[in-house]
C-alpha positions as CSV (number, residue, x, y, z in Angstrom):
1,M,95.1,139.1,54.9
2,V,97.5,139.4,57.8
3,T,98.5,143.1,58.7
4,A,102.0,144.3,59.4
5,R,102.6,147.6,61.2
6,I,105.3,149.5,59.6
7,L,107.5,151.5,62.3
8,C,110.2,153.9,60.7
9,T,111.2,157.3,60.3
10,D,110.3,159.5,57.4
11,L,113.2,158.3,55.0
12,A,112.3,156.9,51.6
13,G,114.6,154.1,51.8
14,L,113.1,152.9,55.0
15,R,109.9,153.0,53.9
16,A,110.7,151.4,50.5
17,Q,112.5,148.3,52.4
18,A,109.3,147.8,54.7
19,L,106.9,148.2,52.2
20,G,108.4,146.0,49.8
21,L,108.9,143.3,52.4
22,A,105.2,143.5,53.4
23,E,104.1,143.5,50.0
24,A,106.2,140.6,49.0
25,A,104.7,138.6,51.9
26,G,101.2,139.6,50.7
27,M,100.6,141.6,54.0
28,D,98.5,144.7,54.4
29,A,100.6,147.4,55.3
30,D,99.8,149.8,58.2
31,M,102.4,152.5,57.8
32,R,103.2,154.5,61.0
33,T,106.1,157.2,60.7
34,L,107.6,157.8,63.8
35,E,107.8,161.2,65.5
36,F,110.0,161.6,68.5
37,Q,109.3,163.8,71.5
38,P,111.8,166.2,72.9
39,P,114.2,165.7,74.5
40,W,114.6,162.1,73.1
41,D,114.7,163.3,69.7
42,K,118.2,164.5,70.2
43,I,119.1,161.0,72.0
44,S,120.2,157.7,70.2
45,P,117.3,155.3,70.3
46,R,119.6,152.8,72.2
47,L,119.6,155.1,75.1
48,W,115.7,155.7,75.3
49,P,114.8,154.4,79.0
50,N,111.0,153.9,77.6
51,I,109.8,153.9,74.1
52,H,106.5,155.7,75.2
53,W,108.2,158.7,76.0
54,A,110.2,159.0,73.2
55,V,107.6,158.2,70.4
56,G,104.4,159.6,69.5
57,A,101.3,158.0,70.3
58,D,100.5,157.0,66.8
59,A,102.9,153.8,66.9
60,F,101.1,152.1,69.6
61,E,97.6,152.8,68.7
62,P,95.5,149.6,69.6
63,P,94.9,147.2,68.1
64,L,98.2,146.0,67.6
65,P,98.4,143.5,64.3
66,A,100.0,140.3,64.4
67,V,103.5,141.4,63.0
68,V,105.3,144.7,63.5
69,L,108.1,145.4,61.1
70,G,110.7,148.0,62.6
71,C,113.0,149.5,59.9
72,G,116.2,151.3,60.9
73,G,117.4,151.7,64.7
74,A,114.3,153.9,66.0
75,G,111.7,151.4,64.1
76,A,113.7,148.3,65.7
77,R,113.8,149.8,69.0
78,V,109.8,150.4,68.8
79,A,109.1,147.1,67.4
80,A,111.0,145.4,69.9
81,G,109.2,147.0,72.7
82,L,106.1,146.2,71.2
83,R,106.7,142.4,71.0
84,G,104.6,140.2,73.2
85,P,101.9,137.4,72.8
86,G,100.2,137.6,69.6
87,V,102.7,140.3,68.3
88,K,105.8,139.4,66.3
89,A,108.7,141.7,65.8
90,V,110.7,141.7,62.7
91,A,113.7,144.2,62.5
92,I,114.9,145.4,59.1
93,Q,118.5,146.4,58.8
94,H,121.0,145.7,61.7
95,P,118.9,146.9,64.8
96,R,122.0,147.8,66.7
97,M,120.7,145.9,69.8
98,N,120.4,142.4,71.1
99,L,119.0,140.3,68.2
100,N,117.2,138.0,70.7
101,K,114.6,140.9,71.2
102,F,113.1,140.0,67.9
103,D,111.4,137.2,66.3
104,L,113.4,137.9,62.9
105,V,115.9,140.2,61.7
106,M,116.2,140.8,58.0
107,A,119.8,141.9,57.5
108,A,121.7,142.7,54.3
109,R,125.1,140.7,54.0
110,H,127.0,144.0,54.1
111,D,125.4,144.3,57.7
112,G,127.8,141.6,58.9
113,I,125.5,139.7,61.3
114,T,124.1,136.1,61.5
115,G,122.2,134.0,63.9
116,A,119.3,131.6,64.3
117,N,116.7,134.3,63.8
118,V,118.7,136.4,61.1
119,I,117.9,136.2,57.1
120,V,120.8,137.5,55.3
121,T,119.9,138.9,51.9
122,R,122.5,140.3,49.3
123,T,120.8,143.9,48.7
124,A,118.3,145.8,50.7
125,L,115.1,144.9,50.4
126,H,112.8,146.9,47.9
127,R,109.5,147.2,46.0
128,V,110.9,146.8,42.5
129,T,109.2,143.4,41.3
130,Q,108.8,142.0,37.8
131,P,105.2,142.8,37.6
132,R,105.7,146.3,38.7
133,L,108.4,147.0,35.9
134,A,106.1,145.5,33.4
135,A,103.2,147.8,34.5
136,E,105.5,150.7,34.7
137,L,106.7,150.0,30.9
138,I,103.6,149.8,29.7
139,K,102.7,153.4,31.3
140,W,105.8,155.2,30.7
141,A,107.2,153.9,27.4
142,P,105.1,156.5,25.5
143,V,106.3,159.3,27.8
144,F,110.0,158.1,27.1
145,A,109.8,157.3,23.5
146,P,111.1,160.4,22.1
147,Y,114.3,160.2,23.8
148,R,117.3,158.3,21.8
149,R,118.4,154.9,22.7
150,P,120.1,153.5,24.4
151,L,118.3,155.4,27.3
152,L,120.4,155.9,30.6
153,A,118.2,156.6,33.6
154,V,120.2,158.7,36.2
155,L,119.4,158.2,39.8
156,L,120.6,160.9,42.1
157,G,121.0,160.9,45.9
158,G,123.0,163.6,47.7
159,S,125.1,164.3,50.6
160,N,124.1,162.5,53.5
161,G,127.0,162.7,56.3
162,R,129.1,160.2,54.9
163,Y,129.3,161.1,51.2
164,R,129.4,164.6,49.7
165,F,127.4,165.2,46.4
166,E,128.1,169.0,45.9
167,A,128.4,171.3,42.7
168,A,132.0,170.2,42.0
169,Q,130.5,166.7,41.4
170,G,127.4,167.9,39.6
171,R,129.6,169.9,37.2
172,E,131.7,166.8,36.6
173,L,128.5,164.5,36.2
174,A,127.2,167.1,33.9
175,G,130.1,167.1,31.6
176,H,130.4,163.5,31.5
177,L,126.6,163.2,30.4
178,A,126.9,165.9,28.1
179,A,129.9,164.1,26.1
180,L,127.7,160.8,26.2
181,I,124.8,162.8,24.5
182,R,127.1,164.6,21.8
183,R,129.5,161.5,21.4
184,D,127.4,158.5,21.7
185,R,123.9,160.2,20.9
186,I,122.2,158.3,24.0
187,G,119.1,159.5,25.5
188,V,119.5,160.8,29.3
189,V,117.0,161.1,31.8
190,I,117.4,162.1,35.5
191,T,115.5,161.9,38.5
192,P,116.7,163.8,41.7
193,S,115.8,162.7,45.3
194,R,114.9,164.9,48.4
195,R,118.4,164.7,49.2
196,T,119.9,166.3,46.0
197,A,121.0,169.9,46.1
198,P,119.2,172.5,44.2
199,E,122.3,173.7,42.7
200,I,123.3,170.3,41.4
201,V,119.7,170.3,39.7
202,K,120.3,173.7,38.1
203,I,123.9,172.6,36.7
204,L,122.3,169.5,35.0
205,R,119.4,171.3,33.8
206,E,121.4,174.2,32.4
207,T,124.1,171.6,30.7
208,L,121.9,168.9,29.6
209,E,118.7,170.2,28.5
210,P,119.9,171.9,25.5
211,L,121.0,169.0,24.3
212,G,117.9,166.9,24.9
213,G,118.1,165.6,28.3
214,W,115.2,165.3,30.7
215,I,115.1,166.1,34.4
216,W,112.1,165.5,36.4
217,D,111.1,169.1,37.9
218,G,109.2,167.2,40.8
219,A,105.7,167.7,39.2
220,G,103.2,165.1,38.7
221,E,103.5,161.6,39.1
222,N,106.8,160.3,40.2
223,P,108.6,158.7,37.2
224,Y,111.0,156.5,39.3
225,F,109.5,153.0,38.6
226,G,109.1,154.2,34.9
227,M,112.6,155.1,34.5
228,L,113.8,151.8,35.9
229,A,111.6,149.8,33.7
230,C,112.3,151.9,30.5
231,A,116.0,152.4,30.8
232,D,118.6,150.4,28.6
233,A,121.1,151.1,31.4
234,I,121.2,153.0,35.0
235,L,123.6,155.1,36.5
236,C,123.3,155.7,40.5
237,T,125.3,157.8,43.0
238,A,126.9,155.5,45.2
239,D,125.6,157.0,48.4
240,S,122.4,154.9,48.9
241,V,122.1,151.0,49.6
242,S,118.4,151.1,48.8
243,M,118.6,152.9,45.5
244,V,121.3,150.8,44.3
245,S,119.4,147.7,45.4
246,E,116.5,148.6,43.5
247,A,118.6,149.4,40.3
248,V,120.1,145.9,40.3
249,A,116.7,144.4,40.7
250,T,116.0,145.4,36.8
251,S,118.0,143.3,34.3
252,V,119.7,146.0,32.7
253,P,123.6,147.0,33.4
254,V,123.9,149.6,36.2
255,F,126.7,151.9,36.7
256,L,127.9,153.5,40.0
257,L,129.0,157.1,40.5
258,R,131.2,157.1,43.4
259,L,131.2,160.2,45.7
260,P,133.8,161.8,48.1
261,G,133.5,160.4,51.5
262,K,133.6,157.1,52.9
263,S,131.3,154.5,54.7
264,A,132.8,151.0,55.4
265,R,129.4,149.6,55.5
266,I,128.0,151.3,52.0
267,G,131.4,150.9,50.5
268,A,131.4,147.1,51.1
269,F,128.3,146.7,49.7
270,M,128.9,148.8,46.5
271,D,132.3,146.7,46.0
272,S,130.5,143.3,46.5
273,L,128.3,144.4,43.5
274,V,131.4,145.5,41.5
275,D,133.1,142.2,42.3
276,A,130.2,140.1,41.3
277,G,130.1,141.7,38.0
278,R,126.5,143.1,38.6
279,V,127.6,146.9,38.4
280,H,130.4,148.6,37.0
281,D,132.1,152.0,38.4
282,F,131.1,154.9,35.9
283,A,134.1,156.0,33.9
284,G,132.2,158.4,31.6
285,K,131.6,155.8,29.1
286,L,128.3,153.8,28.3
287,E,129.3,150.0,27.6
288,L,126.4,147.6,28.0
289,W,126.8,144.1,29.1
290,D,124.7,141.1,29.7
291,T,123.2,140.6,32.9
292,Q,120.0,139.8,35.0
293,S,118.1,140.8,38.2
294,L,119.6,140.8,41.6
295,D,116.7,140.4,43.9
296,D,116.1,138.7,47.5
297,T,113.1,140.3,48.5
298,Q,110.8,137.6,47.5
299,M,113.0,134.9,49.2
300,A,113.0,136.8,52.4
301,A,109.3,137.5,52.5
302,Q,108.7,133.9,52.2
303,Q,111.0,132.9,54.9
304,M,109.5,135.3,57.1
305,R,106.1,133.9,56.5
306,D,107.4,130.4,56.8
307,R,109.3,131.4,60.0
308,L,106.6,133.2,61.5
309,G,103.9,130.7,60.6
310,L,101.7,133.0,58.5
């Protein structure tokens, strides 16, 4: 089996994209979380004069495998530096540097780049596969069986420098979900992320738990994939391309909760899914429609194997 060394910072979305690509390509993933040395941790990777000065030695530990996957700006910069005879470099996301530094670049359509070595996908890469959903359904269906149907899975992000998800938005969301539970008698299960502010979790818990809603408390096994597998519909905050890409890889309706703030890149991605009819903006109602999985990860993985001769 071909080994792929994954190079990225400690962000769940980056890890999920790189692991998803490696798994879909049938590769053994060697995860290396990048740690930066001062003063380079305060400087953009594009300005690093030498990656060995900026990044911890773990990223360079020999022997180097046949493929290095650099996800995000820093990961791409290190992957390009490791490229050489017998080592293919693949960038995941727009690397913000010369594309010719890589054997392949995996770019989502909203990244807005093309080239002979660029593979374009409609969504971010991810780990949500139909076999995984089937297995998670068997595992988690008994856990969520007590909750009413249709079951709405709510996936929460958080403030990220581009968008704000604060107490005001938390109270508004809690009000909408409480109304859905009372009026339409639906089931609501919620998972926060590491970026979700504790005060938002507190608001949702105090509002929804008395009505039968469920919010993961962070203890025990992560229910994320189980929620995707069991849900009749999914509601995502629209701050994370990765999270929404995972949601639309299921075959159920997906709603977006738009947040205050702006990102041209993320906004274009969300708008494209709305225009395609795969997602709807959330307006406080749960209206279901027929839809199907939107997933380019397997295609991207097969193209990578073909082009790299693996």
